[in-house]
N, CA, C and O atoms as a MOPAC input file, in Angstrom:
PM7 MOZYME 1SCF
protein

 N     93.09400 1   -52.03600 1  -126.69400 1
 C     93.36900 1   -51.34800 1  -125.03600 1
 C     94.06800 1   -52.87600 1  -124.50500 1
 O     94.93600 1   -52.88500 1  -123.63200 1
 N     93.40600 1   -54.53300 1  -125.35900 1
 C     93.55800 1   -55.49100 1  -125.28700 1
 C     94.81500 1   -55.77900 1  -125.45300 1
 O     95.45800 1   -56.17200 1  -124.48000 1
 N     95.55200 1   -55.61700 1  -126.98200 1
 C     96.92300 1   -55.87100 1  -126.87500 1
 C     97.39300 1   -55.83800 1  -125.84400 1
 O     97.40300 1   -56.88600 1  -125.19900 1
 N     98.01600 1   -54.54000 1  -125.22300 1
 C     98.38500 1   -53.94000 1  -124.23600 1
 C     98.29100 1   -54.81000 1  -122.61700 1
 O     99.21000 1   -55.37700 1  -122.02600 1
 N     96.93900 1   -54.67000 1  -122.22900 1
 C     96.98500 1   -55.23600 1  -121.26800 1
 C     96.91000 1   -56.89000 1  -121.76100 1
 O     96.59900 1   -57.40000 1  -120.68500 1
 N     96.97900 1   -57.68600 1  -122.44300 1
 C     97.88500 1   -59.09900 1  -122.62400 1
 C     99.39400 1   -59.24800 1  -122.69500 1
 O    100.07200 1   -59.99000 1  -121.98500 1
 N     99.85200 1   -58.37900 1  -123.72000 1
 C    101.21800 1   -57.75800 1  -123.47400 1
 C    101.88400 1   -57.48200 1  -122.24200 1
 O    103.10200 1   -57.60300 1  -122.11800 1
 N    100.93300 1   -57.02400 1  -121.10500 1
 C    101.73700 1   -56.64200 1  -119.38300 1
 C    101.25900 1   -58.05200 1  -118.55200 1
 O    101.79300 1   -58.39500 1  -117.49700 1
 N    100.29600 1   -58.71500 1  -119.13100 1
 C    100.05600 1   -59.75500 1  -118.06900 1
 C    101.17500 1   -60.50400 1  -119.00800 1
 O    102.09400 1   -60.66800 1  -118.20600 1
 N    101.49900 1   -60.91100 1  -119.94400 1
 C    102.66600 1   -61.78800 1  -120.60700 1
 C    103.98000 1   -61.68700 1  -119.99100 1
 O    104.74800 1   -62.63500 1  -119.82800 1
 N    104.23100 1   -60.23900 1  -119.59200 1
 C    105.35000 1   -59.30200 1  -119.28000 1
 C    105.65500 1   -60.04400 1  -118.01900 1
 O    106.58500 1   -60.76600 1  -117.66200 1
 N    104.44900 1   -59.57700 1  -117.41800 1
 C    104.50100 1   -59.79800 1  -115.88500 1
 C    104.51900 1   -61.62300 1  -115.21300 1
 O    104.97600 1   -62.17300 1  -114.21100 1
 N    103.90500 1   -61.96600 1  -116.17900 1
 C    104.00700 1   -63.80900 1  -116.02300 1
 C    105.13000 1   -64.45000 1  -115.79500 1
 O    105.43300 1   -65.03700 1  -114.75600 1
 N    106.03100 1   -64.29500 1  -117.18600 1
 C    107.35000 1   -64.34500 1  -117.82400 1
 C    108.42600 1   -63.97500 1  -116.40500 1
 O    109.12500 1   -64.61600 1  -115.62100 1
 N    108.02300 1   -62.42600 1  -116.67200 1
 C    109.13900 1   -61.75400 1  -115.07200 1
 C    108.93200 1   -62.51100 1  -113.74800 1
 O    109.66100 1   -62.49100 1  -112.75500 1
 N    107.92700 1   -63.09700 1  -113.92000 1
 C    108.00100 1   -63.66400 1  -112.26600 1
 C    108.42100 1   -65.55800 1  -112.39400 1
 O    108.65000 1   -66.45100 1  -111.57700 1
 N    108.34400 1   -65.45400 1  -113.91500 1
 C    108.82100 1   -67.43300 1  -113.77700 1
 C    110.28300 1   -67.14400 1  -113.93800 1
 O    111.04600 1   -68.11000 1  -113.95100 1
 N    110.64000 1   -66.25300 1  -114.02900 1
 C    111.98200 1   -65.78700 1  -114.46400 1
 C    112.62600 1   -65.47200 1  -113.10100 1
 O    113.75100 1   -65.95100 1  -112.95700 1
 N    112.21300 1   -64.88000 1  -112.24900 1
 C    112.80600 1   -64.39100 1  -110.72600 1
 C    112.48200 1   -65.96900 1  -109.98300 1
 O    113.45000 1   -66.20400 1  -109.25900 1
 N    111.94900 1   -66.57400 1  -109.94400 1
 C    111.02900 1   -68.52100 1  -109.61900 1
 C    112.31200 1   -68.85200 1  -110.20600 1
 O    113.18300 1   -68.81900 1  -109.33600 1
 N    112.68300 1   -69.10600 1  -111.15300 1
 C    113.99700 1   -69.87700 1  -111.82400 1
 C    115.22600 1   -69.23000 1  -111.55700 1
 O    116.25100 1   -69.77500 1  -111.96600 1
 N    115.29500 1   -68.20100 1  -110.96500 1
 C    116.76800 1   -67.59700 1  -110.81700 1
 C    116.86000 1   -68.22500 1  -109.69400 1
 O    117.66600 1   -69.12700 1  -109.46800 1
 N    115.95100 1   -67.74000 1  -108.83800 1
 C    116.06500 1   -68.01900 1  -107.23500 1
 C    116.06500 1   -69.21300 1  -106.76400 1
 O    116.33100 1   -69.20400 1  -105.56200 1
 N    115.83700 1   -70.49400 1  -107.28900 1
 C    115.86300 1   -71.80000 1  -107.33300 1
 C    116.92100 1   -72.69600 1  -107.81600 1
 O    117.24900 1   -73.87000 1  -107.64400 1
 N    117.49200 1   -71.26400 1  -108.76600 1
 C    118.92500 1   -72.07100 1  -109.62200 1
 C    118.56000 1   -74.02000 1  -109.71700 1
 O    117.70300 1   -74.75500 1  -109.22800 1
 N    119.94700 1   -74.24200 1  -110.76900 1
 C    120.10000 1   -75.42600 1  -110.92900 1
 C    119.81400 1   -76.44000 1  -109.96000 1
 O    119.82400 1   -76.27300 1  -108.74000 1
 N    119.53700 1   -77.58800 1  -110.62200 1
 C    119.55600 1   -78.52000 1  -109.01200 1
 C    120.59900 1   -78.78600 1  -109.13900 1
 O    121.20500 1   -78.31800 1  -110.10300 1
 N    121.30100 1   -79.71100 1  -108.15500 1
 C    122.54500 1   -79.64800 1  -108.04700 1
 C    122.73900 1   -81.63600 1  -107.21600 1
 O    122.11900 1   -81.97000 1  -106.20700 1
 N    123.33800 1   -82.22400 1  -107.69200 1
 C    123.57900 1   -83.43800 1  -107.18200 1
 C    124.97300 1   -84.10100 1  -106.82500 1
 O    125.93500 1   -84.46100 1  -107.50400 1
 N    124.57000 1   -84.11500 1  -104.99400 1
 C    126.23200 1   -83.98600 1  -104.56500 1
 C    126.06700 1   -84.83000 1  -103.71000 1
 O    125.39200 1   -84.63700 1  -102.69900 1
 N    126.73600 1   -86.03600 1  -104.02300 1
 C    126.91400 1   -87.53500 1  -103.51300 1
 C    127.65100 1   -87.44300 1  -102.22100 1
 O    128.68900 1   -86.79000 1  -102.33200 1
 N    127.38700 1   -87.96200 1  -100.88900 1
 C    128.16600 1   -87.86600 1  -100.24000 1
 C    128.67300 1   -89.27700 1   -99.62400 1
 O    128.15700 1   -90.12800 1  -100.34900 1
 N    129.37800 1   -89.86900 1   -98.70900 1
 C    129.75900 1   -91.10700 1   -98.41300 1
 C    128.85600 1   -91.81700 1   -97.80100 1
 O    129.16200 1   -93.00600 1   -97.89500 1
 N    127.73700 1   -91.63800 1   -97.12600 1
 C    126.60100 1   -92.56500 1   -97.41500 1
 C    126.26500 1   -92.61700 1   -98.57300 1
 O    125.76800 1   -93.73700 1   -98.68900 1
 N    126.19500 1   -91.89100 1   -99.94100 1
 C    124.88200 1   -93.01100 1  -100.59800 1
 C    126.00600 1   -93.38000 1  -102.07600 1
 O    125.63600 1   -93.69000 1  -103.20800 1
 N    127.39100 1   -93.21900 1  -101.58200 1
 C    128.65000 1   -94.33900 1  -102.26100 1
 C    128.25900 1   -95.68500 1  -101.53700 1
 O    128.28000 1   -96.76500 1  -102.12700 1
 N    127.91900 1   -95.54700 1  -100.27300 1
 C    128.62600 1   -97.04500 1   -99.37600 1
 C    127.36100 1   -97.70200 1   -99.66500 1
 O    127.34900 1   -98.86500 1   -99.26200 1
 N    125.98800 1   -97.20800 1  -100.40100 1
 C    125.08300 1   -98.08900 1  -100.23500 1
 C    124.61400 1   -98.30900 1  -101.46600 1
 O    123.65500 1   -99.04700 1  -101.69400 1
 N    125.48300 1   -97.47000 1  -102.62800 1
 C    125.92100 1   -98.08800 1  -103.90500 1
 C    126.92300 1   -98.85300 1  -103.91300 1
 O    126.85200 1   -99.47700 1  -104.97200 1
 N    127.93600 1   -99.21000 1  -103.27300 1
 C    128.45300 1  -100.14300 1  -103.25300 1
 C    128.23700 1  -102.00000 1  -102.29100 1
 O    128.63700 1  -103.15000 1  -102.46800 1
 N    127.55000 1  -101.40500 1  -101.50400 1
 C    126.67900 1  -102.26400 1  -100.62100 1
 C    125.86800 1  -102.89800 1  -101.43300 1
 O    125.80300 1  -104.12700 1  -101.40400 1
 N    125.16000 1  -102.18600 1  -102.24500 1
 C    123.82600 1  -102.36900 1  -103.57600 1
 C    124.52100 1  -103.95200 1  -104.34000 1
 O    124.28400 1  -105.15500 1  -104.23100 1
 N    125.65600 1  -102.92400 1  -105.27300 1
 C    126.78500 1  -103.96200 1  -106.06400 1
 C    126.82900 1  -104.94000 1  -105.09100 1
 O    125.73000 1  -105.32500 1  -104.69300 1
 N    127.55900 1  -105.31100 1  -104.73000 1
 C    128.00700 1  -106.37500 1  -103.69000 1
 C    126.85600 1  -107.37900 1  -103.67800 1
 O    127.01900 1  -108.52500 1  -104.09800 1
 N    125.72600 1  -106.95500 1  -103.20700 1
 C    124.46200 1  -107.71100 1  -102.75100 1
 C    123.88300 1  -107.93500 1  -104.01400 1
 O    122.77400 1  -108.46800 1  -103.98600 1
 N    124.35400 1  -107.66300 1  -105.10600 1
 C    123.76900 1  -107.97100 1  -106.46000 1
 C    122.63600 1  -107.21400 1  -107.09100 1
 O    122.27100 1  -107.41200 1  -108.24900 1
 N    121.92900 1  -106.06600 1  -106.02100 1
 C    120.37300 1  -105.76300 1  -106.14900 1
 C    120.91700 1  -104.27700 1  -107.56000 1
 O    120.15700 1  -103.56500 1  -108.21700 1
 N    122.66100 1  -104.31200 1  -107.56100 1
 C    122.34700 1  -102.17900 1  -108.16100 1
 C    122.38300 1  -102.98700 1  -109.77500 1
 O    122.90900 1  -104.01600 1  -110.19800 1
 N    121.52500 1  -101.90600 1  -110.37300 1
 C    121.32500 1  -102.45400 1  -112.31400 1
 C    122.79800 1  -100.97200 1  -112.23500 1
 O    123.37700 1  -100.11100 1  -111.57200 1
 N    122.58800 1  -101.95200 1  -113.99400 1
 C    124.16300 1  -101.41800 1  -114.27900 1
 C    123.72100 1   -99.44200 1  -114.84500 1
 O    124.57400 1   -98.62900 1  -115.20200 1
 N    122.31100 1   -99.19100 1  -114.75400 1
 C    122.15800 1   -97.63600 1  -114.68400 1
 C    122.79800 1   -97.17500 1  -113.39800 1
 O    123.64000 1   -96.28000 1  -113.46900 1
 N    122.55900 1   -97.56800 1  -112.51800 1
 C    122.96400 1   -96.97800 1  -110.95200 1
 C    124.49200 1   -96.74800 1  -111.81600 1
 O    124.73800 1   -95.69200 1  -112.39900 1
 N    125.70600 1   -98.24200 1  -111.77400 1
 C    126.64600 1   -97.78000 1  -111.24000 1
 C    127.26000 1   -96.91800 1  -112.62600 1
 O    128.36200 1   -96.38400 1  -112.50000 1
 N    126.47900 1   -96.79000 1  -114.02100 1
 C    126.73900 1   -96.12300 1  -114.67600 1
 C    126.91100 1   -94.45800 1  -114.26200 1
 O    127.93100 1   -93.78100 1  -114.38400 1
 N    125.61300 1   -94.04100 1  -113.74700 1
 C    125.68800 1   -93.05100 1  -113.15000 1
 C    126.88900 1   -92.69400 1  -112.11600 1
 O    127.51300 1   -91.63800 1  -112.21900 1
 N    127.20700 1   -93.81600 1  -110.95100 1
 C    127.83500 1   -93.10700 1  -110.37400 1
 C    129.44300 1   -92.88900 1  -110.81400 1
 O    130.18000 1   -92.22200 1  -110.08700 1
 N    129.68200 1   -93.18700 1  -111.42200 1
 C    130.80800 1   -93.39000 1  -112.36200 1
 C    131.30500 1   -91.94900 1  -113.24000 1
 O    132.36500 1   -91.34500 1  -113.40300 1
 N    129.54000 1   -91.76200 1  -113.79600 1
 C    130.06800 1   -90.32000 1  -114.59000 1
 C    129.25600 1   -89.59100 1  -114.07000 1
 O    128.51900 1   -89.01600 1  -114.87100 1
 N    129.06100 1   -89.33700 1  -112.79300 1
 C    128.94400 1   -87.88000 1  -112.50800 1
 C    129.90600 1   -87.13400 1  -111.47500 1
 O    130.25700 1   -87.81800 1  -110.51400 1
 N    130.31000 1   -86.01600 1  -111.53200 1
 C    131.56400 1   -85.59400 1  -111.22800 1
 C    131.33900 1   -85.00000 1  -109.76200 1
 O    130.39200 1   -84.36600 1  -109.29800 1
 N    132.98700 1   -85.58800 1  -108.98800 1
 C    132.68200 1   -86.02600 1  -107.53600 1
 C    133.59300 1   -84.53700 1  -107.39300 1
 O    134.79200 1   -84.74400 1  -107.20700 1
 N    133.20700 1   -83.14800 1  -107.45300 1
 C    134.60600 1   -82.43300 1  -107.12800 1
 C    134.69900 1   -81.65700 1  -106.21100 1
 O    135.62600 1   -80.86100 1  -106.06200 1
 N    133.51700 1   -81.83000 1  -105.30900 1
 C    133.21400 1   -81.58500 1  -103.66300 1
 C    134.61400 1   -82.28500 1  -102.48000 1
 O    135.23100 1   -81.77800 1  -101.54300 1
 N    134.65000 1   -83.74800 1  -103.18300 1
 C    135.45900 1   -84.66900 1  -102.32100 1
 C    136.14000 1   -85.22500 1  -102.70900 1
 O    135.73200 1   -86.19000 1  -103.35600 1
 N    137.53200 1   -85.03100 1  -102.60100 1
 C    138.85800 1   -85.62200 1  -103.11800 1
 C    139.09600 1   -87.09600 1  -102.84200 1
 O    139.62200 1   -87.91900 1  -103.59200 1
 N    138.66500 1   -87.24800 1  -101.77100 1
 C    138.16700 1   -88.79200 1  -100.86800 1
 C    137.18700 1   -89.38500 1  -101.62700 1
 O    137.72400 1   -90.09800 1  -102.47500 1
 N    135.89200 1   -89.41100 1  -101.70600 1
 C    135.19400 1   -89.52000 1  -102.79000 1
 C    135.60100 1   -89.83300 1  -104.15500 1
 O    135.17800 1   -90.87700 1  -104.65000 1
 N    136.39000 1   -89.04400 1  -104.85000 1
 C    136.72000 1   -89.04300 1  -106.37700 1
 C    137.99900 1   -90.70300 1  -106.36100 1
 O    138.04400 1   -91.81900 1  -106.87800 1
 N    138.78600 1   -89.88700 1  -105.45100 1
 C    139.83900 1   -91.18700 1  -105.54100 1
 C    138.72700 1   -92.35400 1  -105.84800 1
 O    138.89700 1   -93.01100 1  -106.87500 1
 N    137.56700 1   -92.65500 1  -104.99300 1
 C    137.13500 1   -93.80700 1  -104.66700 1
 C    136.29600 1   -94.44500 1  -106.23700 1
 O    136.20800 1   -95.53800 1  -106.79700 1
 N    135.66700 1   -92.68100 1  -106.54800 1
 C    135.37100 1   -93.11500 1  -108.05400 1
 C    136.28000 1   -93.62100 1  -108.67800 1
 O    135.97400 1   -94.64500 1  -109.28800 1
 N    137.52300 1   -93.20600 1  -108.77200 1
 C    138.78100 1   -93.22500 1  -109.82300 1
 C    139.03000 1   -95.36900 1  -109.94100 1
 O    139.30400 1   -96.14400 1  -110.85700 1
 N    138.75400 1   -95.50500 1  -108.56700 1
 C    139.07200 1   -96.73900 1  -107.92900 1
 C    138.00300 1   -97.69500 1  -108.47400 1
 O    138.17500 1   -98.79100 1  -109.00800 1
 N    137.09000 1   -97.17100 1  -108.27300 1
 C    135.72300 1   -98.23400 1  -108.98400 1
 C    135.90000 1   -98.35300 1  -110.27500 1
 O    135.77900 1   -99.39400 1  -110.92100 1
 N    136.29100 1   -96.92100 1  -110.82000 1
 C    136.28300 1   -96.83100 1  -112.09300 1
 C    137.59500 1   -97.70600 1  -113.20600 1
 O    137.64600 1   -98.34100 1  -114.25900 1
 N    138.13200 1   -97.40700 1  -112.55400 1
 C    139.61800 1   -98.52100 1  -113.28000 1
 C    139.09100 1   -99.86600 1  -112.89700 1
 O    139.37100 1  -100.72300 1  -113.73500 1
 N    138.27000 1  -100.38100 1  -111.66200 1
 C    138.18100 1  -101.30500 1  -111.69200 1
 C    136.98300 1  -102.41000 1  -112.74300 1
 O    137.01100 1  -103.60100 1  -113.05100 1
 N    136.06700 1  -101.32500 1  -113.01900 1
 C    135.51200 1  -101.44500 1  -114.16800 1
 C    135.96300 1  -101.51000 1  -115.24800 1
 O    135.46400 1  -102.25600 1  -116.09100 1
 N    136.96000 1  -100.79000 1  -115.48400 1
 C    137.63100 1  -101.73600 1  -116.42600 1
 C    138.17200 1  -102.50700 1  -117.28600 1
 O    138.35400 1  -102.48100 1  -118.50400 1
 N    138.47900 1  -103.45300 1  -116.13200 1
 C    138.67300 1  -105.06800 1  -116.17700 1
 C    137.75900 1  -105.86100 1  -116.28800 1
 O    137.59200 1  -106.61500 1  -117.24600 1
 N    136.65000 1  -105.71600 1  -114.72100 1
 C    136.20300 1  -106.62900 1  -114.14500 1
 C    134.19600 1  -106.56500 1  -114.16100 1
 O    133.53800 1  -107.35500 1  -113.48400 1
 N    133.79200 1  -105.89000 1  -114.72200 1
 C    132.86200 1  -105.62700 1  -114.57200 1
 C    131.78300 1  -106.72800 1  -115.85300 1
 O    132.35800 1  -106.85100 1  -116.93400 1
 N    131.11100 1  -107.07500 1  -115.80900 1
 C    130.51900 1  -108.02100 1  -116.74000 1
 C    129.36700 1  -107.47100 1  -117.11800 1
 O    128.72100 1  -107.93100 1  -118.05900 1
 N    128.83900 1  -106.01400 1  -116.15100 1
 C    126.97600 1  -106.38600 1  -116.41900 1
 C    125.99300 1  -106.97700 1  -115.79000 1
 O    126.22400 1  -107.49100 1  -114.69600 1
 N    124.86600 1  -107.01700 1  -116.28200 1
 C    124.24900 1  -107.35700 1  -115.80900 1
 C    123.98100 1  -108.83400 1  -116.45800 1
 O    122.90200 1  -109.41700 1  -116.34600 1
 N    124.77000 1  -109.19800 1  -116.94100 1
 C    124.48700 1  -111.12500 1  -117.70600 1
 C    125.07500 1  -111.51900 1  -116.51900 1
 O    125.24700 1  -112.70000 1  -116.82000 1
 N    125.43400 1  -111.44100 1  -115.59700 1
 C    125.68100 1  -112.18800 1  -114.24100 1
 C    125.22100 1  -111.31700 1  -113.33700 1
 O    125.18800 1  -110.09000 1  -113.42500 1
 N    124.57700 1  -112.57100 1  -111.75300 1
 C    124.38900 1  -112.58900 1  -111.14900 1
 C    124.38000 1  -110.82900 1  -110.35500 1
 O    123.39500 1  -110.24600 1  -109.90200 1
 N    125.59700 1  -110.40900 1  -110.39900 1
 C    126.28800 1  -109.25500 1  -109.87500 1
 C    127.02000 1  -108.77600 1  -111.13100 1
 O    127.34700 1  -109.51500 1  -112.05900 1
 N    127.27000 1  -107.28900 1  -111.05000 1
 C    127.78300 1  -106.85300 1  -112.38000 1
 C    129.50000 1  -107.18400 1  -111.94200 1
 O    130.36100 1  -106.79400 1  -112.73100 1
 N    129.92800 1  -107.92600 1  -110.63900 1
 C    131.24700 1  -107.92400 1  -111.71100 1
 C    132.03900 1  -109.49400 1  -111.08700 1
 O    131.56000 1  -110.05600 1  -110.10200 1
 N    132.80400 1  -109.84200 1  -111.53900 1
 C    133.53200 1  -110.94000 1  -112.17700 1
 C    133.44600 1  -110.98700 1  -110.12100 1
 O    132.84400 1  -110.27100 1  -109.32000 1
 N    134.55700 1  -112.43500 1  -109.90600 1
 C    134.68400 1  -112.51100 1  -107.87400 1
 C    135.90800 1  -111.83600 1  -107.87000 1
 O    136.28300 1  -111.08900 1  -106.96600 1
 N    136.53200 1  -112.10900 1  -108.89800 1
 C    138.16100 1  -110.44500 1  -108.55400 1
 C    137.40000 1  -109.13200 1  -108.34800 1
 O    137.37400 1  -108.70400 1  -107.19400 1
 N    136.85700 1  -108.52200 1  -109.18200 1
 C    135.98900 1  -106.93400 1  -108.69400 1
 C    135.02100 1  -107.56100 1  -107.85200 1
 O    134.23000 1  -106.70700 1  -107.45100 1
 N    134.86300 1  -108.24900 1  -107.59000 1
 C    133.51400 1  -107.97200 1  -105.96600 1
 C    134.22300 1  -108.37300 1  -105.21200 1
 O    133.50800 1  -108.64300 1  -104.24700 1
 N    135.99100 1  -108.80400 1  -104.79300 1
 C    136.48400 1  -108.64600 1  -103.55400 1
 C    137.67900 1  -107.30000 1  -103.51600 1
 O    138.33800 1  -106.86100 1  -102.57300 1
 N    137.62800 1  -106.95400 1  -104.74300 1
 C    138.39700 1  -106.15900 1  -104.76300 1
 C    137.17300 1  -104.44500 1  -104.35200 1
 O    137.68800 1  -103.53300 1  -103.70600 1
 N    135.89000 1  -104.33000 1  -104.76500 1
 C    134.50600 1  -104.09000 1  -104.34100 1
 C    134.98500 1  -103.71500 1  -102.57600 1
 O    135.16500 1  -102.62100 1  -102.04300 1
 N    135.09200 1  -105.22000 1  -101.96400 1
 C    134.16100 1  -105.14700 1  -100.95500 1
 C    135.66900 1  -104.44700 1   -99.91200 1
 O    135.51000 1  -103.86800 1   -98.83800 1
 N    136.87700 1  -104.66600 1  -100.49400 1
 C    137.85100 1  -103.54900 1   -99.49300 1
 C    137.70300 1  -102.20500 1  -100.26700 1
 O    138.12400 1  -101.41300 1   -99.42400 1
 N    137.33500 1  -101.40900 1  -101.44300 1
 C    136.96100 1  -100.59100 1  -101.34600 1
 C    135.94200 1   -99.87600 1  -100.75800 1
 O    135.97200 1   -98.64800 1  -100.67400 1
 N    134.56400 1  -100.92000 1  -100.12800 1
 C    134.13900 1  -100.73000 1   -99.09400 1
 C    134.55700 1  -100.25000 1   -98.13500 1
 O    134.31500 1   -99.19900 1   -97.54000 1
 N    135.22500 1  -101.07000 1   -97.97600 1
 C    135.75800 1  -101.23900 1   -96.30600 1
 C    136.72700 1   -99.82500 1   -96.07500 1
 O    136.54900 1   -99.14800 1   -95.06300 1
 N    137.70700 1   -99.46100 1   -97.04100 1
 C    138.34100 1   -98.54700 1   -96.77800 1
 C    137.26700 1   -97.21600 1   -96.77100 1
 O    137.20200 1   -96.37700 1   -95.87200 1
 N    136.67500 1   -97.24000 1   -97.66500 1
 C    135.33500 1   -95.95600 1   -97.39000 1
 C    134.81200 1   -96.01300 1   -96.30800 1
 O    134.75600 1   -94.90800 1   -95.76900 1
 N    134.38300 1   -96.84100 1   -95.72100 1
 C    133.78800 1   -97.09900 1   -94.01800 1
 C    134.80200 1   -96.20800 1   -92.74000 1
 O    134.42600 1   -95.57100 1   -91.75600 1
 N    136.09800 1   -96.47600 1   -93.22600 1
 C    136.72600 1   -96.52000 1   -92.02400 1
 C    137.59200 1   -95.06100 1   -92.66300 1
 O    138.63000 1   -94.56100 1   -92.22700 1
 N    136.94200 1   -94.72600 1   -93.55900 1
 C    137.35800 1   -93.36700 1   -93.71700 1
 C    136.77700 1   -91.94000 1   -93.36500 1
 O    135.57300 1   -91.71400 1   -93.49200 1
 N    137.53000 1   -91.13200 1   -92.98600 1
 C    137.21700 1   -89.93000 1   -92.50700 1
 C    136.82800 1   -88.76900 1   -93.15900 1
 O    137.82000 1   -88.06000 1   -93.32600 1
 N    135.79400 1   -88.25400 1   -93.61000 1
 C    135.61300 1   -87.41400 1   -94.43400 1
 C    135.39100 1   -85.86400 1   -93.70000 1
 O    135.01100 1   -86.05600 1   -92.54500 1
 N    135.47600 1   -84.79100 1   -93.92200 1
 C    135.31400 1   -83.58900 1   -93.76700 1
 C    134.38000 1   -82.93600 1   -94.69500 1
 O    134.87300 1   -82.21400 1   -95.56200 1
 N    132.55200 1   -83.14400 1   -94.62100 1
 C    132.16500 1   -83.12600 1   -95.64000 1
 C    131.16300 1   -81.62400 1   -95.13600 1
 O    130.42700 1   -81.07000 1   -95.95200 1

Protein backbone atom coordinates (compact mmCIF):
# COMPACT_ATOMS: atom_id res chain seq x y z
CA UNK A 1 0.00 0.00 0.00
CA UNK A 2 2.86 2.39 0.80
CA UNK A 3 4.36 1.79 -2.63
CA UNK A 4 1.09 2.65 -4.42
CA UNK A 5 0.60 5.78 -2.31
CA UNK A 6 4.20 6.91 -2.95
CA UNK A 7 3.81 6.24 -6.66
CA UNK A 8 0.53 8.18 -6.79
CA UNK A 9 1.96 11.18 -4.91
CA UNK A 10 5.07 11.18 -7.10
CA UNK A 11 2.92 11.12 -10.22
CA UNK A 12 0.80 13.96 -8.84
CA UNK A 13 3.83 16.14 -7.99
CA UNK A 14 5.49 15.51 -11.36
CA UNK A 15 2.21 16.22 -13.18
CA UNK A 16 1.74 19.52 -11.36
CA UNK A 17 5.36 20.51 -12.05
CA UNK A 18 4.97 19.69 -15.75
CA UNK A 19 1.73 21.68 -15.95
CA UNK A 20 3.38 24.71 -14.32
CA UNK A 21 6.41 24.52 -16.64
CA UNK A 22 4.19 24.22 -19.70
CA UNK A 23 2.05 27.18 -18.62
CA UNK A 24 5.03 29.42 -17.93
CA UNK A 25 6.93 28.48 -21.07
CA UNK A 26 10.53 29.24 -21.84
CA UNK A 27 11.86 32.68 -20.97
CA UNK A 28 11.95 35.11 -23.86
CA UNK A 29 14.51 37.89 -23.98
CA UNK A 30 13.40 40.64 -26.34
CA UNK A 31 15.45 43.76 -26.62
CA UNK A 32 13.59 46.92 -27.49
CA UNK A 33 14.76 50.31 -28.71
CA UNK A 34 15.33 51.65 -25.19
CA UNK A 35 17.50 48.65 -24.25
CA UNK A 36 19.74 49.19 -27.27
CA UNK A 37 19.95 52.95 -26.66
CA UNK A 38 20.94 52.31 -23.04
CA UNK A 39 23.63 49.84 -24.09
CA UNK A 40 25.10 52.17 -26.69
CA UNK A 41 25.13 55.04 -24.17
CA UNK A 42 26.92 52.79 -21.66
CA UNK A 43 29.50 51.82 -24.28
CA UNK A 44 30.08 55.46 -25.23
CA UNK A 45 30.43 56.45 -21.57
CA UNK A 46 32.94 53.64 -21.01
CA UNK A 47 30.67 51.86 -18.51
CA UNK A 48 29.74 48.77 -20.54
CA UNK A 49 31.58 45.49 -20.11
CA UNK A 50 32.81 43.17 -22.82
CA UNK A 51 30.09 40.77 -21.74
CA UNK A 52 27.39 43.43 -22.28
CA UNK A 53 28.64 43.96 -25.82
CA UNK A 54 28.93 40.26 -26.67
CA UNK A 55 25.43 39.50 -25.35
CA UNK A 56 24.00 42.31 -27.48
CA UNK A 57 25.81 41.10 -30.60
CA UNK A 58 24.88 37.47 -29.95
CA UNK A 59 21.19 37.71 -29.06
CA UNK A 60 18.79 37.06 -31.96
CA UNK A 61 16.65 40.09 -32.86
CA UNK A 62 14.18 38.46 -35.22
CA UNK A 63 11.22 40.49 -33.97
CA UNK A 64 12.40 43.85 -35.32
CA UNK A 65 14.24 44.39 -38.60
CA UNK A 66 15.40 47.92 -37.69
CA UNK A 67 17.02 46.73 -34.46
CA UNK A 68 18.50 43.78 -36.35
CA UNK A 69 20.06 46.21 -38.84
CA UNK A 70 21.47 48.31 -35.97
CA UNK A 71 22.85 45.15 -34.39
CA UNK A 72 24.48 44.17 -37.69
CA UNK A 73 26.05 47.63 -38.06
CA UNK A 74 27.42 47.32 -34.52
CA UNK A 75 28.71 43.83 -35.24
CA UNK A 76 30.46 45.01 -38.39
CA UNK A 77 31.95 47.92 -36.46
CA UNK A 78 33.12 45.52 -33.77
CA UNK A 79 35.07 43.55 -36.36
CA UNK A 80 37.33 46.50 -37.12
CA UNK A 81 37.18 48.96 -34.20
CA UNK A 82 36.64 46.83 -31.09
CA UNK A 83 39.55 46.86 -28.63
CA UNK A 84 37.89 45.39 -25.54
CA UNK A 85 38.59 46.34 -21.95
CA UNK A 86 42.27 47.03 -22.63
CA UNK A 87 41.17 50.63 -23.22
CA UNK A 88 39.02 53.14 -21.32
CA UNK A 89 36.24 52.38 -23.80
CA UNK A 90 35.53 49.22 -25.76
CA UNK A 91 36.21 50.92 -29.12
CA UNK A 92 38.82 53.01 -30.86
CA UNK A 93 38.17 56.72 -31.36
CA UNK A 94 36.89 56.03 -34.88
CA UNK A 95 34.65 53.27 -33.52
CA UNK A 96 33.31 55.55 -30.79
CA UNK A 97 32.40 58.18 -33.39
CA UNK A 98 30.66 55.55 -35.52
CA UNK A 99 28.74 54.28 -32.47
CA UNK A 100 27.64 57.85 -31.74
CA UNK A 101 26.20 58.06 -35.27
CA UNK A 102 24.46 54.71 -34.86
CA UNK A 103 23.00 55.91 -31.55
CA UNK A 104 21.71 59.12 -33.13
CA UNK A 105 20.15 57.15 -36.00
CA UNK A 106 18.44 54.83 -33.53
CA UNK A 107 17.11 57.69 -31.40
CA UNK A 108 15.48 59.24 -34.47
CA UNK A 109 14.12 55.92 -35.75
CA UNK A 110 10.39 55.36 -35.34
CA UNK A 111 9.90 51.72 -34.39
CA UNK A 112 6.53 50.04 -34.45
CA UNK A 113 7.05 47.47 -31.72
